[in-house]
C-alpha positions as CSV (number, residue, x, y, z in Angstrom):
1,X,132.7,-97.3,103.1
2,X,129.5,-97.5,101.7
3,X,129.4,-94.2,100.2
4,X,132.8,-94.9,98.5
5,X,131.8,-98.3,97.1
6,X,128.5,-96.7,95.4
7,X,130.8,-93.9,94.0
8,X,133.0,-96.7,92.7
9,X,130.3,-98.3,91.1
10,X,128.5,-95.2,89.8
11,X,131.7,-94.0,88.0
12,X,132.6,-97.7,86.5
13,X,129.2,-98.1,85.3
14,X,128.9,-95.0,83.5
15,X,132.3,-94.8,82.2
16,X,132.1,-98.4,80.9
17,X,128.7,-98.4,79.2
18,X,129.5,-94.8,77.7
19,X,132.7,-96.2,76.1
20,X,130.5,-99.0,74.7
21,X,128.0,-96.9,73.2
22,X,130.9,-94.5,71.5
23,X,132.6,-97.6,69.8
24,X,129.1,-98.6,68.4
25,X,128.4,-95.4,66.9
26,X,132.2,-95.4,65.4
27,X,131.5,-98.8,63.8
28,X,128.2,-97.7,62.7
29,X,129.8,-94.9,60.9
30,X,131.5,-97.4,58.5
31,X,128.1,-98.9,57.4
32,X,126.9,-95.9,56.0
33,X,129.5,-96.0,53.3
34,X,127.1,-98.1,51.3
35,X,124.0,-96.1,51.9
36,X,122.6,-93.4,49.7
37,X,121.4,-90.0,50.3
38,X,123.2,-89.5,53.6
39,X,125.1,-86.4,53.5
40,X,127.9,-85.5,55.8
41,X,127.0,-82.2,58.2
42,X,128.9,-78.9,57.1
43,X,130.6,-77.8,60.2
44,X,130.2,-74.2,59.0
45,X,126.3,-74.7,58.8
46,X,125.6,-76.0,62.4
47,X,124.3,-72.4,63.7
48,X,122.1,-72.2,60.4
49,X,120.5,-75.6,61.0
50,X,119.9,-74.6,64.8
51,X,118.0,-71.6,63.8
52,X,115.8,-73.9,61.1
53,X,115.2,-76.4,63.7
54,X,114.0,-73.4,66.0
55,X,111.9,-71.7,63.4
56,X,110.3,-75.1,62.6
57,X,109.7,-75.9,66.7
58,X,108.2,-72.3,66.8
59,X,105.9,-73.1,63.7
60,X,104.5,-76.6,64.8
61,X,100.9,-76.8,65.7
62,X,101.3,-77.6,69.3
63,X,104.0,-74.8,69.9
64,X,101.4,-72.3,68.3
65,X,98.6,-73.7,70.5
66,X,100.5,-73.5,73.8
67,X,101.7,-69.8,73.0
68,X,97.8,-68.8,72.0
69,X,96.9,-70.5,75.5
70,X,99.7,-68.6,77.6
71,X,98.9,-65.2,75.9
72,X,94.7,-65.6,76.3
73,X,95.3,-66.4,80.1
74,X,97.4,-63.7,80.8
75,X,95.4,-61.1,79.0
76,X,92.4,-62.6,80.3
77,X,93.6,-62.2,83.9
78,X,94.7,-58.6,83.2
79,X,91.2,-57.6,81.9
80,X,89.4,-59.7,84.6
81,X,91.4,-57.7,87.4
82,X,90.7,-54.4,85.9
83,X,86.9,-55.3,86.0
84,X,87.0,-56.3,89.6
85,X,88.8,-53.1,90.7
86,X,85.8,-51.1,89.1
87,X,83.3,-53.4,90.6
88,X,82.3,-55.6,87.7
89,X,82.2,-59.4,87.4
90,X,85.5,-60.4,85.9
91,X,83.7,-62.5,83.0
92,X,83.1,-58.8,81.4
93,X,87.0,-58.3,81.4
94,X,87.5,-62.0,79.8
95,X,84.9,-61.2,77.2
96,X,86.8,-57.7,76.2
97,X,90.0,-59.6,76.3
98,X,88.9,-61.9,73.4
99,X,87.8,-58.8,71.6
100,X,91.2,-57.1,72.3
101,X,92.8,-59.9,70.8
102,X,90.6,-60.1,67.8
103,X,90.4,-58.7,64.7
104,X,88.8,-55.6,66.3
105,X,92.0,-54.1,68.0
106,X,95.2,-56.1,67.8
107,X,94.3,-57.8,64.3
108,X,93.1,-54.1,63.1
109,X,96.4,-52.3,64.4
110,X,98.9,-54.9,64.7
111,X,98.0,-57.5,61.7
112,X,101.3,-59.3,61.4
113,X,101.6,-60.0,65.3
114,X,97.7,-61.0,64.6
115,X,98.8,-63.5,61.7
116,X,101.7,-64.9,64.0
117,X,99.7,-65.6,66.9
118,X,96.2,-66.5,65.3
119,X,97.3,-68.0,62.1
120,X,94.1,-68.9,60.3
121,X,95.1,-72.9,60.2
122,X,95.5,-72.9,64.2
123,X,92.2,-71.5,64.5
124,X,90.4,-75.0,64.3
125,X,92.5,-76.5,67.4
126,X,91.6,-73.5,69.3
127,X,87.8,-73.9,68.6
128,X,87.8,-77.6,69.4
129,X,89.7,-77.0,72.9
130,X,87.4,-74.0,73.7
131,X,84.2,-76.5,73.0
132,X,85.7,-79.0,75.2
133,X,86.1,-76.0,77.8
134,X,82.3,-75.3,77.5
135,X,81.3,-78.7,77.8
136,X,83.0,-79.0,81.1
137,X,81.7,-75.6,82.2
138,X,78.1,-76.5,81.3
139,X,78.6,-79.7,83.2
140,X,79.6,-77.6,86.2
141,X,76.3,-75.3,85.6
142,X,74.2,-77.8,85.6
143,X,75.7,-79.1,88.8
144,X,75.2,-75.8,90.4
145,X,71.4,-75.9,89.8
146,X,69.8,-76.6,93.1
147,X,66.7,-78.5,91.8
148,X,65.4,-79.1,95.3
149,X,65.4,-75.3,96.0
150,X,63.6,-74.8,92.6
151,X,60.7,-77.4,93.5
152,X,60.2,-75.9,96.8
153,X,60.0,-72.4,95.6
154,X,58.7,-73.2,92.2
155,X,55.5,-70.9,92.0
156,X,56.7,-67.7,91.9
157,X,59.9,-68.4,90.2
158,X,58.5,-70.0,87.5
159,X,55.9,-67.2,86.9
160,X,58.9,-64.7,86.9
161,X,61.2,-67.0,84.9
162,X,58.7,-67.6,82.1
163,X,57.5,-64.1,81.9
164,X,61.1,-63.1,81.4
165,X,61.7,-65.2,78.7
166,X,58.4,-64.9,76.7
167,X,58.3,-61.0,76.8
168,X,61.8,-60.7,75.3
169,X,61.3,-63.7,73.1
170,X,58.1,-62.0,71.5
171,X,60.1,-58.7,71.2
172,X,63.4,-60.4,70.0
173,X,60.9,-62.0,67.4
174,X,59.3,-58.4,66.4
175,X,62.9,-57.2,66.0
176,X,63.9,-59.9,63.7
177,X,60.7,-59.0,61.6
178,X,62.2,-55.3,60.8
179,X,65.6,-56.3,60.5
180,X,65.3,-59.7,58.5
181,X,65.5,-58.3,55.1
182,X,69.0,-56.2,55.9
183,X,70.7,-58.6,58.1
184,X,69.5,-62.0,57.6
185,X,71.9,-64.5,55.8
186,X,71.3,-65.5,52.4
187,X,69.3,-68.9,52.3
188,X,68.3,-68.7,55.8
189,X,64.5,-68.7,56.5
190,X,62.9,-66.0,58.9
191,X,61.8,-68.6,61.3
192,X,65.0,-69.7,61.9
193,X,66.6,-66.1,62.0
194,X,63.6,-65.0,64.3
195,X,63.6,-67.7,66.5
196,X,67.4,-67.4,67.3
197,X,67.0,-63.5,67.9
198,X,64.3,-64.4,70.3
199,X,66.2,-66.9,72.4
200,X,69.3,-64.6,72.4
201,X,67.1,-61.9,74.0
202,X,65.8,-64.4,76.5
203,X,69.0,-65.8,78.0
204,X,70.0,-64.9,81.6
205,X,73.5,-65.6,82.8
206,X,72.7,-68.2,86.0
207,X,76.4,-68.3,87.1
208,X,77.2,-64.4,86.9
209,X,73.8,-63.4,88.7
210,X,74.6,-66.1,91.4
211,X,78.3,-64.4,91.8
212,X,76.6,-61.2,92.0
213,X,74.1,-62.0,94.5
214,X,76.6,-63.7,96.9
215,X,79.0,-60.8,96.4
216,X,76.8,-58.2,97.5
217,X,75.5,-60.5,100.4
218,X,72.0,-61.2,99.0
219,X,72.0,-64.9,99.1
220,X,70.7,-65.0,102.8
221,X,67.9,-62.5,101.6
222,X,64.7,-63.4,100.4
223,X,65.2,-61.2,97.4
224,X,68.9,-63.2,96.6
225,X,67.1,-66.6,97.0
226,X,64.0,-65.6,94.7
227,X,66.5,-64.1,92.2
228,X,69.0,-67.3,92.1
229,X,65.6,-69.5,91.7
230,X,64.3,-67.6,89.1
231,X,67.8,-67.7,86.9
232,X,67.7,-71.4,87.8
233,X,64.2,-71.8,86.3
234,X,65.3,-69.6,83.5
235,X,68.4,-71.6,82.8
236,X,66.5,-74.9,82.4
237,X,63.6,-73.4,80.6
238,X,65.9,-71.5,78.0
239,X,68.1,-74.4,77.5
240,X,65.1,-76.6,76.4
241,X,63.6,-74.0,74.1
242,X,67.3,-73.3,72.7
243,X,67.3,-77.3,72.1
244,X,64.2,-77.0,70.2
245,X,65.0,-73.9,68.2
246,X,68.4,-75.9,67.2
247,X,66.3,-78.7,66.2
248,X,63.8,-76.6,64.1
249,X,66.9,-74.6,62.6
250,X,68.9,-77.8,61.4
251,X,65.6,-79.7,60.5
252,X,64.4,-76.9,58.0
253,X,60.9,-76.7,59.3
254,X,59.0,-77.3,62.3
255,X,56.9,-80.4,61.1
256,X,60.7,-81.9,60.2
257,X,61.9,-81.0,63.6
258,X,59.4,-82.9,65.6
259,X,61.2,-86.0,64.9
260,X,64.4,-84.3,66.6
261,X,62.1,-83.0,69.4
262,X,60.7,-86.6,70.0
263,X,64.1,-88.1,70.0
264,X,65.2,-85.3,72.4
265,X,62.2,-85.8,74.9
266,X,63.2,-89.6,75.2
267,X,66.9,-88.8,75.8
268,X,66.0,-86.5,78.6
269,X,63.4,-88.9,79.7
270,X,66.3,-91.9,79.8
271,X,68.6,-89.4,81.5
272,X,66.2,-88.7,84.4
273,X,64.5,-92.0,85.0
274,X,67.2,-94.5,84.4
275,X,70.6,-93.0,84.6
276,X,69.9,-90.2,87.2
277,X,68.9,-92.9,90.0
278,X,71.9,-95.2,89.0
279,X,74.2,-91.8,89.5
280,X,72.4,-91.3,92.8
281,X,73.2,-94.8,94.0
282,X,76.9,-94.1,93.0
283,X,77.1,-91.0,94.4
284,X,75.7,-92.2,98.1
285,X,78.3,-94.8,98.1
286,X,81.0,-92.5,97.1
287,X,80.5,-89.0,98.6
288,X,83.8,-88.6,100.3
289,X,86.9,-87.5,98.8
290,X,88.6,-90.6,99.6
291,X,86.2,-92.9,98.3
292,X,85.7,-90.8,95.1
293,X,88.4,-93.0,93.4
294,X,89.4,-92.8,89.8
295,X,86.9,-95.5,88.6
296,X,84.0,-93.8,90.0
297,X,85.1,-90.4,88.6
298,X,85.6,-92.3,85.0
299,X,81.6,-93.4,85.5
300,X,80.8,-89.5,85.9
301,X,82.8,-88.4,83.1
302,X,81.8,-91.3,80.6
303,X,78.2,-89.9,81.7
304,X,79.0,-86.5,80.7
305,X,80.5,-87.5,77.6
306,X,78.1,-90.0,76.5
307,X,75.4,-87.2,77.2
308,X,77.1,-84.7,75.4
309,X,77.6,-87.0,72.3
310,X,73.7,-88.3,72.3
311,X,72.8,-84.7,72.2
312,X,75.0,-83.7,69.4
313,X,73.8,-86.9,67.2
314,X,70.2,-86.2,68.1
315,X,70.9,-82.7,66.8
316,X,70.0,-80.6,69.9
317,X,73.9,-79.8,70.8
318,X,76.5,-81.2,72.9
319,X,76.0,-78.2,75.4
320,X,73.0,-79.6,76.3
321,X,73.8,-82.8,77.1
322,X,76.4,-81.7,79.3
323,X,74.1,-79.4,81.2
324,X,71.9,-82.3,81.2
325,X,74.5,-84.4,82.4
326,X,75.3,-81.8,85.3
327,X,71.6,-81.2,86.4
328,X,71.1,-85.1,87.1
329,X,74.3,-85.6,89.3
330,X,73.6,-87.0,92.7
331,X,72.0,-83.9,94.7
332,X,74.2,-84.0,97.7
333,X,76.1,-80.6,98.0
334,X,79.2,-82.4,99.5
335,X,79.4,-84.4,96.4
336,X,78.8,-81.9,94.3
337,X,81.3,-79.7,95.7
338,X,84.0,-82.3,95.5
339,X,83.3,-83.0,91.8
340,X,83.0,-79.2,90.6
341,X,86.5,-78.6,92.4
342,X,87.8,-81.6,90.1
343,X,86.5,-79.9,87.1
344,X,86.1,-76.3,87.3
345,X,89.8,-75.1,87.8
346,X,90.5,-76.6,84.6
347,X,87.6,-75.5,82.5
348,X,87.4,-72.0,84.1
349,X,91.1,-70.8,84.4
350,X,92.4,-72.5,81.1
351,X,89.8,-73.6,78.7
352,X,87.2,-71.3,79.1
353,X,89.1,-67.9,78.0
354,X,90.1,-70.0,74.9
355,X,86.1,-69.6,74.4
356,X,86.1,-65.8,75.1
357,X,89.1,-65.4,72.8
358,X,87.4,-67.5,70.2
359,X,84.5,-65.2,70.2
360,X,86.6,-62.3,70.1
361,X,88.1,-63.3,66.7
362,X,84.6,-63.7,65.5
363,X,83.7,-60.3,66.5
364,X,84.7,-57.5,64.1
365,X,83.6,-54.1,65.7
366,X,85.0,-52.6,62.4
367,X,82.0,-54.1,60.4
368,X,79.8,-51.4,62.2
369,X,81.1,-48.6,60.0
370,X,78.1,-46.4,59.8
371,X,75.7,-44.8,61.8
372,X,72.8,-46.7,60.8
373,X,74.6,-50.1,62.1
374,X,75.1,-48.2,65.5
375,X,71.6,-47.2,65.7
376,X,70.6,-50.9,65.0
377,X,72.9,-52.1,67.7
378,X,71.2,-49.6,70.2
379,X,68.0,-50.9,69.1
380,X,69.0,-54.3,69.8
381,X,70.3,-53.4,73.4
382,X,67.0,-51.2,74.2
383,X,64.6,-54.4,73.3
384,X,66.9,-56.7,75.3
385,X,66.7,-54.4,78.4
386,X,62.8,-53.7,77.8
387,X,62.2,-57.1,77.7
388,X,64.1,-58.7,80.2
389,X,64.6,-55.9,82.7
390,X,61.2,-54.5,82.9
391,X,59.4,-58.0,81.9
392,X,61.0,-59.4,85.1
393,X,60.2,-56.6,87.0
394,X,56.7,-56.6,86.1
395,X,56.0,-60.3,86.6
396,X,57.6,-59.8,89.9
397,X,55.3,-57.0,91.0
398,X,52.3,-58.9,89.8
399,X,53.2,-61.9,92.2
400,X,53.3,-59.7,95.2
401,X,57.1,-58.3,95.3
402,X,57.4,-54.5,96.2
403,X,59.1,-52.2,93.5
404,X,62.4,-52.2,95.0
405,X,62.6,-55.9,94.8
406,X,61.1,-56.3,91.4
407,X,63.2,-53.7,90.1
408,X,66.1,-55.6,91.6
409,X,65.2,-59.0,90.3
410,X,64.7,-57.3,86.7
411,X,68.3,-55.8,87.0
412,X,69.8,-59.4,88.0
413,X,67.7,-61.0,85.4
414,X,68.8,-58.9,82.6
415,X,72.5,-60.0,83.2
416,X,73.7,-61.9,80.1
417,X,77.4,-62.5,80.1
418,X,78.9,-66.0,79.0
419,X,75.5,-67.7,78.5
420,X,74.7,-65.3,75.7
421,X,77.8,-66.0,73.9
422,X,77.3,-69.7,74.4
423,X,73.8,-68.9,72.3
424,X,75.4,-66.5,69.6
425,X,78.5,-68.9,68.7
426,X,75.9,-71.8,68.1
427,X,73.9,-69.1,66.0
428,X,76.8,-68.1,64.1
429,X,77.9,-71.6,63.7
430,X,74.6,-72.8,62.3
431,X,74.8,-69.7,59.8
432,X,71.6,-68.2,61.3
433,X,73.6,-65.0,62.5
434,X,76.0,-63.0,59.8
435,X,79.1,-61.3,61.3
436,X,77.3,-58.0,61.7
437,X,74.6,-59.4,64.0
438,X,77.0,-61.5,65.8
439,X,79.1,-58.3,66.8
440,X,76.0,-56.3,67.7
441,X,74.7,-59.1,69.8
442,X,78.0,-59.5,71.8
443,X,78.3,-55.8,72.2
444,X,74.4,-56.1,73.6
445,X,75.6,-58.9,75.9
446,X,78.6,-56.7,77.3
447,X,76.3,-53.8,77.7
448,X,73.3,-55.6,79.6
449,X,76.0,-57.3,82.2
450,X,77.8,-54.5,82.8
451,X,74.8,-52.5,83.7
452,X,73.5,-54.8,86.2
453,X,75.9,-53.6,89.2
454,X,75.4,-49.9,88.7
455,X,71.6,-50.8,88.1
456,X,71.4,-52.2,91.8
457,X,73.1,-49.5,93.1
458,X,70.7,-46.9,91.6
459,X,67.9,-48.8,92.9
460,X,69.5,-49.4,96.4
461,X,69.9,-45.5,96.4
462,X,66.4,-44.5,95.2
463,X,64.8,-46.8,97.9
464,X,67.4,-46.1,100.5
465,X,65.9,-46.4,104.2
466,X,67.6,-46.6,107.7
467,X,68.7,-50.1,108.2
468,X,69.0,-52.1,111.3
469,X,72.9,-52.1,110.7
470,X,72.5,-48.5,111.4
471,X,71.1,-48.6,114.6
472,X,73.1,-51.3,116.0
473,X,76.3,-49.0,115.0
474,X,74.7,-46.2,117.0
475,X,74.2,-48.4,120.3
476,X,77.9,-49.8,119.6
477,X,79.2,-46.2,118.9
478,X,81.3,-45.8,122.3
479,X,82.4,-49.7,122.4
480,X,86.0,-50.9,121.5
481,X,85.3,-52.8,118.3
482,X,88.1,-55.3,117.4
483,X,87.2,-56.9,113.7
484,X,89.7,-60.1,113.1
485,X,89.6,-61.6,109.3
486,X,90.7,-65.1,109.0
487,X,91.1,-67.3,106.1
488,X,91.6,-70.6,108.0
489,X,90.3,-71.9,111.4
490,X,93.8,-72.2,112.5
491,X,94.4,-68.3,112.1
492,X,91.0,-67.3,113.2
493,X,91.4,-69.0,116.5
494,X,94.8,-67.4,116.9
495,X,93.5,-64.2,115.9
496,X,90.4,-64.9,118.6
497,X,93.0,-65.7,121.3
498,X,94.6,-62.1,120.8
499,X,91.2,-60.3,120.8
500,X,90.2,-62.0,124.0
501,X,93.3,-61.0,125.7
502,X,92.8,-57.4,124.7
503,X,88.9,-57.2,125.9
504,X,88.1,-60.1,128.4
505,X,87.0,-58.3,131.2
506,X,85.4,-55.6,129.2
507,X,82.8,-57.7,127.7
508,X,80.1,-54.8,128.1
509,X,82.0,-52.3,126.5
510,X,83.8,-54.3,123.7
511,X,82.6,-55.8,120.4
512,X,84.4,-58.5,118.8
513,X,83.4,-59.6,115.2
514,X,84.9,-62.7,113.2
515,X,84.7,-62.4,109.7
516,X,85.4,-64.8,106.6
517,X,85.7,-63.8,103.1
518,X,85.6,-66.3,100.2
519,X,86.3,-65.5,96.3
520,X,83.2,-65.4,94.5
521,X,84.6,-67.9,91.9
522,X,85.3,-70.6,94.5
523,X,81.8,-70.9,96.0
524,X,78.6,-72.0,94.8
525,X,75.0,-71.1,95.8
526,X,73.9,-74.5,96.7
527,X,76.8,-75.3,99.2
528,X,76.9,-71.8,100.9
529,X,75.2,-72.0,104.0
530,X,77.0,-75.5,104.7
531,X,80.6,-73.8,103.9
532,X,79.7,-70.9,106.0
533,X,78.5,-73.2,109.1
534,X,81.7,-75.3,108.8
535,X,84.1,-72.5,108.5
536,X,82.8,-70.7,111.6
537,X,82.6,-73.9,114.0
538,X,85.9,-73.9,115.3
539,X,85.8,-70.6,115.8
540,X,82.6,-70.4,117.7
541,X,83.6,-73.2,119.8
542,X,87.0,-71.4,120.6
543,X,84.9,-68.4,121.6
544,X,82.9,-70.8,124.0
545,X,85.9,-71.9,125.7
546,X,87.2,-68.4,126.0
547,X,83.8,-67.3,127.4
548,X,84.2,-64.6,124.4
549,X,80.8,-63.2,123.3
550,X,81.1,-63.2,119.5
551,X,79.9,-61.8,116.1
552,X,80.1,-63.6,112.8
553,X,80.3,-62.0,109.2
554,X,80.5,-63.9,106.3
555,X,80.7,-62.5,102.9
556,X,81.5,-63.5,99.2
557,X,83.7,-61.2,97.3
558,X,85.6,-60.8,94.1
559,X,88.4,-58.6,96.0
560,X,89.0,-59.8,99.2
561,X,91.6,-57.1,100.2
562,X,89.2,-54.3,99.3
563,X,86.3,-55.9,101.2
564,X,88.6,-56.4,104.2
565,X,89.4,-52.7,104.3
566,X,85.6,-51.6,103.2
567,X,84.1,-53.5,106.1
568,X,86.4,-52.5,108.9
569,X,86.0,-48.7,107.8
570,X,82.4,-48.6,107.3
571,X,82.0,-50.6,110.7
572,X,84.2,-47.7,112.5
573,X,86.2,-50.5,114.2
574,X,89.3,-49.6,116.3
575,X,91.2,-52.4,115.6
576,X,91.5,-54.6,112.3
577,X,93.5,-58.1,113.4
578,X,94.6,-60.4,110.2
579,X,97.1,-63.2,109.8
580,X,100.1,-62.8,107.9
581,X,99.9,-64.8,104.6
582,X,102.8,-66.7,102.8
583,X,104.2,-65.5,99.6
584,X,104.9,-68.0,96.7
585,X,107.9,-66.1,95.8
586,X,110.0,-66.6,98.8
587,X,112.2,-69.8,99.6
588,X,113.5,-70.4,96.2
589,X,115.6,-68.5,93.5
590,X,113.1,-68.6,90.8
591,X,110.4,-67.4,93.4
592,X,112.7,-64.5,94.3
593,X,113.5,-63.6,90.5
594,X,109.3,-63.8,89.7
595,X,108.8,-61.9,92.9
596,X,111.1,-59.2,91.7
597,X,109.6,-59.1,88.2
598,X,105.9,-59.3,89.6
599,X,106.9,-56.1,91.7
600,X,108.0,-54.2,88.8
601,X,104.5,-55.3,86.6
602,X,102.0,-55.7,89.3
603,X,99.3,-53.3,88.4
604,X,98.8,-52.9,92.1
605,X,102.1,-51.8,93.1
606,X,102.3,-49.2,89.8
607,X,99.2,-47.7,91.3
608,X,100.9,-47.4,94.7
609,X,103.9,-46.1,93.0
610,X,101.9,-43.4,91.4
611,X,100.1,-42.1,94.5
612,X,103.2,-42.4,96.4
613,X,102.0,-45.0,98.6
614,X,104.9,-47.4,98.2
615,X,108.2,-47.3,95.9
616,X,108.1,-49.5,92.9
617,X,111.4,-51.5,93.8
618,X,110.8,-51.3,97.8
619,X,111.3,-54.9,99.1
620,X,108.2,-55.9,101.5
621,X,108.4,-58.6,103.9
622,X,104.9,-59.1,103.6
623,X,102.7,-61.1,101.1
624,X,101.0,-59.2,98.2
625,X,97.4,-59.4,99.9
626,X,98.9,-58.2,103.3
627,X,100.8,-55.5,101.5
628,X,97.6,-54.2,99.9
629,X,95.8,-54.0,103.5
630,X,98.8,-52.3,105.0
631,X,98.8,-49.8,102.4
632,X,95.1,-48.9,102.2
633,X,94.2,-49.5,106.0
634,X,93.3,-46.1,107.7
635,X,92.8,-47.7,111.1
636,X,94.9,-49.3,113.9
637,X,95.9,-52.5,112.1
638,X,97.6,-55.8,114.0
639,X,99.2,-58.6,111.6
640,X,99.9,-61.9,113.7
641,X,102.6,-63.9,112.8
642,X,101.4,-67.1,114.6
643,X,104.0,-69.6,115.9
644,X,101.4,-71.7,118.1
645,X,99.9,-69.2,120.1
646,X,98.6,-70.9,123.0
647,X,98.2,-68.0,125.7
648,X,99.0,-64.4,126.3
649,X,100.8,-64.7,129.7
650,X,104.1,-63.6,128.8
651,X,104.4,-60.7,126.4
652,X,107.5,-58.9,125.0
653,X,107.5,-55.5,123.7
654,X,110.4,-53.7,122.2
655,X,110.7,-49.7,122.2
656,X,112.8,-48.4,119.7
657,X,111.5,-44.7,120.1
658,X,108.9,-42.3,120.8
659,X,107.2,-43.4,117.8
660,X,106.5,-46.6,119.6
661,X,104.4,-45.0,122.8
662,X,101.1,-46.3,121.1
663,X,102.1,-49.7,122.0
664,X,101.9,-48.8,126.0
665,X,98.2,-49.0,125.0
666,X,98.4,-52.6,124.1
667,X,100.3,-53.5,127.3
668,X,97.6,-51.8,129.6
669,X,94.8,-53.5,127.9
670,X,96.5,-57.2,128.0
671,X,97.5,-56.2,131.8
672,X,94.1,-55.1,132.9
673,X,92.1,-58.0,130.7
674,X,94.7,-60.9,130.6
675,X,96.8,-60.0,133.5
676,X,99.8,-60.5,131.2
677,X,103.3,-60.2,132.3
678,X,104.7,-57.5,130.1
679,X,108.5,-57.2,129.5
680,X,109.5,-53.8,127.7
681,X,112.6,-53.8,126.2
682,X,114.6,-50.3,125.9
683,X,116.1,-50.9,122.4
684,X,118.9,-48.7,121.9
685,X,118.4,-46.8,125.3
686,X,115.8,-44.7,123.7
687,X,113.2,-44.9,126.8
688,X,116.0,-43.2,129.0
689,X,115.8,-40.2,126.5
690,X,112.1,-39.7,126.1
691,X,109.9,-38.3,129.0
692,X,106.6,-39.2,127.4
693,X,107.7,-42.8,127.2
694,X,109.0,-43.0,130.9
695,X,105.7,-41.3,132.1
696,X,103.4,-44.0,130.1
697,X,105.5,-46.8,131.8
698,X,105.3,-45.2,135.3
699,X,101.7,-45.0,134.9
700,X,101.3,-48.5,134.1
701,X,103.7,-49.5,137.2
702,X,101.6,-47.8,139.7
703,X,98.4,-49.6,138.6
704,X,100.3,-53.0,138.1
705,X,103.8,-53.0,139.5
706,X,103.7,-56.9,139.3
707,X,102.8,-57.2,135.9
708,X,105.6,-54.7,134.0
709,X,109.3,-55.1,133.9
710,X,112.2,-53.1,132.0
711,X,114.7,-54.8,130.3
712,X,118.0,-53.7,128.3
713,X,118.6,-55.0,124.9
714,X,121.6,-56.6,125.9
715,X,119.9,-58.6,128.6
716,X,117.7,-60.4,125.9
717,X,118.8,-64.2,125.5
718,X,117.6,-67.0,123.5
719,X,116.0,-68.6,126.8
720,X,114.2,-65.5,127.4
721,X,112.5,-65.3,124.1
722,X,111.5,-68.8,123.8
723,X,109.6,-68.4,127.2
724,X,107.7,-65.5,125.8
725,X,104.1,-66.2,124.2
726,X,104.0,-63.2,122.0
727,X,106.1,-60.2,120.9
728,X,104.4,-56.8,120.0
729,X,106.0,-54.6,117.7
730,X,105.5,-51.7,115.5
731,X,105.5,-52.2,111.5
732,X,108.0,-49.9,110.9
733,X,110.5,-51.6,113.4
734,X,109.5,-55.3,111.9
735,X,110.5,-53.8,108.8
736,X,114.1,-53.1,110.2
737,X,114.3,-56.4,112.0
738,X,113.7,-58.2,108.8
739,X,116.0,-55.9,106.7
740,X,118.9,-56.5,109.1
741,X,118.1,-60.2,109.7
742,X,118.0,-60.0,113.5
743,X,118.8,-62.4,116.0
744,X,115.6,-62.1,117.5
745,X,113.7,-63.5,114.3
746,X,115.5,-67.1,115.1
747,X,113.7,-67.3,118.5
748,X,111.0,-65.1,118.6
749,X,107.4,-66.3,119.8
750,X,104.5,-65.6,118.0
751,X,104.4,-62.0,116.8
752,X,101.8,-59.3,116.5
753,X,103.0,-56.5,114.0
754,X,101.0,-53.3,114.8
755,X,100.5,-50.4,112.7
756,X,98.9,-47.3,114.3
């Protein structure tokens, strides 16, 4: 009755007031009679008016900006993905994406398209947004610095860091002496040109270096620690020098710049002695996610904006202020981690790629049109590498490191990446660098960043030794080894229960390793240790309860799926266990449409199609990450669909044919180690027709007659399935169940999908 009443009220209220609105409009039409300039619409021109309106909307500055952002993010993601696949930092791909979208490629070969997407009047909006992104990014970089670590390990780090600045700075100044007559902009003094070339040679990309150290598992080694500390010291020193250089360039002379430098010193002292203690107090009181309310967040963002504004007014650039604001944030790892999460996604995913493209629009490789210009580019690269690589390596050797570590530190410190582009853009904006020199320096930044990975690989190859891992591998050669890779603690515990059920009574002859991988872009050097402890704590607690000896591996990677397969292969594991992920493309109509489109344009799918691993339009019941692991894994693989797995007392194994014979091995292990009750389902009466399957089952029955039973498919009821703890099924048959929407799926327990 209530619903009828509500419906009647709804219809009445809508009808009455709609009629009233229509009546007012009709009456209002009569008022137009005395008004001038109102033209009655032409019924035949409605379509023309619509098209004109759409054209106006497309040309609106906001529409252009949104189209630019969408294009930039998509292209940056694509080139970042390509660089990840070849083992390079994604920042290289994002820089290349900017160059591709700029006049060097799209602008050169498709000028009309470039003019529509990046009209000159829209570049101002793009620049301001990219600058906001840079301010947020420099704020994050400041927060990533572990100043405590810098104090504790200052001696060696400062020696190496300052040597890695002064040597390339001097070489850059020397290079400026030779190229100044040909490449300096008109009206720019040699001092300004030389200082900017020197500081450009001295930069190290702390974020890129930290990611490389993490991805290579070097963060726990002495080498990785000293490299990150050197890079942090380098960052602090280089940005202070850059602030002084900017002051000199803007003031016009060193004496005039002293006023600016004096103001800058006062500003830094104010930030360290007055603002920092206040922020520490606020951070101590509000160090949890729940207590970090909007007013508190506003305080920190105001500090960032005021610091950036003050440094811009002083004349040392807003980015230095952002960096300084980040460096004085409360130094508790938990607080910084929470705050970085709030800032980083927006700055790195959306705004930072705008900066790469804006840099790409300024980079005109076409200007380097003759051999002499390319020779100069080569000379710039040579000076940069000699100064930074060998300068850092020499300083490292002098302070007592061996040649391998010294050369590795040199290779890492030679990474320039994004930080170099920041400096170059400042120089370009100040008019110190011409378009030609700017382009040459961007190429140098790309080359020096690109060479870091191969240089480290070459150094490791030259100084290769038999490692402890090799000795451990020899000892464990004849043991049954299981690697379980988990994303969350819940999945890790469920996978550990499965592994324990397979080897519980064979502790001496088995090895179980739990591995957690994290994307390098989502972790920071200052909180790695805390994060590792936190993520493994529930797994280690569960292993103690199960009385299961457990080894742990924690890695940072830019390609988790490839890393899982590589680790499992190199470790010579007998079984890889993973949890089934969830796909964003399931559950909604739009998701299914996007999922189908993604399967067509996904680069990994296209590669798999070309090499014959999978059909391009083949429907996969797995999320993209699991699908890639299945496609590339060369060893036995178990995929757990966890539905609240508690124990392995009752296990259900359907057999569809001779290809499922390998499942008997899992039945044997579960009976022997866990005393599980195994039910073998003779699906489609295949066991009766296969002598080998009958023999496998008979051999188990002779050993443990009370732990195995046979059942026909027609006997499987809902009540039976609900009493089972786990179903073990082959990968191919799981796909068949999914395709046929089999009734078992509605009532099945947790499922272990196995690939032989």
